[in-house]
C-alpha positions in Angstrom: 22.7 -6.5 -32.3 23.8 -9.4 -30.0 22.7 -8.4 -26.5 23.9 -11.4 -24.6 25.0 -11.0 -21.1 28.2 -12.6 -21.8 29.2 -9.8 -24.2 29.8 -7.5 -21.1 33.3 -6.9 -19.9 32.3 -7.3 -16.1 30.8 -10.8 -16.8 33.9 -11.9 -18.7 36.2 -10.6 -16.2 34.4 -12.1 -13.4 34.4 -15.7 -14.7 38.1 -16.4 -13.7 37.5 -15.4 -10.2 34.3 -17.5 -10.1 36.4 -20.4 -11.4 39.0 -19.9 -8.7 36.6 -19.5 -5.9 34.7 -22.5 -7.0 37.9 -24.5 -7.0 38.8 -23.5 -3.5 35.3 -24.5 -2.5 35.9 -27.9 -4.2 39.2 -28.4 -2.5 37.8 -27.5 0.9 34.9 -29.8 0.6 37.0 -32.8 -0.5 39.9 -32.3 1.7 38.3 -31.2 5.0 37.5 -33.9 7.6 33.8 -34.9 7.5 33.4 -33.7 11.0 34.3 -30.1 10.2 31.7 -29.9 7.3 28.2 -29.1 8.5 25.4 -31.4 7.8 23.2 -30.3 4.8 20.2 -32.0 3.4 21.4 -31.1 -0.1 24.4 -33.4 0.2 22.3 -36.4 1.7 22.4 -37.9 -1.5 26.0 -38.2 -2.5 25.9 -38.5 -6.1 23.7 -35.3 -6.5 26.2 -33.3 -4.4 29.2 -34.5 -6.5 27.1 -33.8 -9.6 26.3 -30.3 -8.4 29.8 -29.3 -7.3 32.0 -30.6 -10.2 29.2 -30.2 -12.8 29.1 -26.5 -11.7 32.8 -26.2 -12.1 32.8 -27.7 -15.5 30.0 -25.4 -16.6 32.0 -22.4 -15.5 35.2 -23.5 -17.3 33.1 -24.3 -20.3 31.4 -20.8 -20.1 34.7 -19.3 -19.8 36.0 -21.0 -22.8 33.0 -20.2 -25.0 33.1 -16.4 -24.1 36.9 -16.0 -24.4 37.9 -18.1 -27.6 40.9 -16.1 -28.2 42.5 -16.9 -24.7 41.5 -20.6 -24.5 41.2 -22.9 -27.4 40.1 -26.3 -25.8 37.4 -28.5 -26.8 34.3 -29.2 -24.7 35.4 -32.8 -24.3 38.7 -31.8 -22.8 37.0 -29.5 -20.5 34.4 -32.2 -19.4 37.3 -34.8 -19.1 39.4 -32.2 -16.9 36.2 -31.7 -14.6 35.8 -35.5 -14.5 39.5 -36.1 -13.4 39.3 -33.2 -11.0 
């Protein structure tokens, strides 16, 4: 019996929403003027902030691809490249 959390319909169904919300957050953080975004100690180190935001997005897209192989047939390299280019 495979009791993975990713076998549940609610988890599979929420991944596209999570990706969409994460994409909107990324667009807000990258397009908003720096004066609008509040200061945070997490993003003091710029490279860590970028890795967390874009790496999280790539992780969610990869997770969606793994859990829904019939819907999406992309390789992990293409997903990582898409996150890098985004």
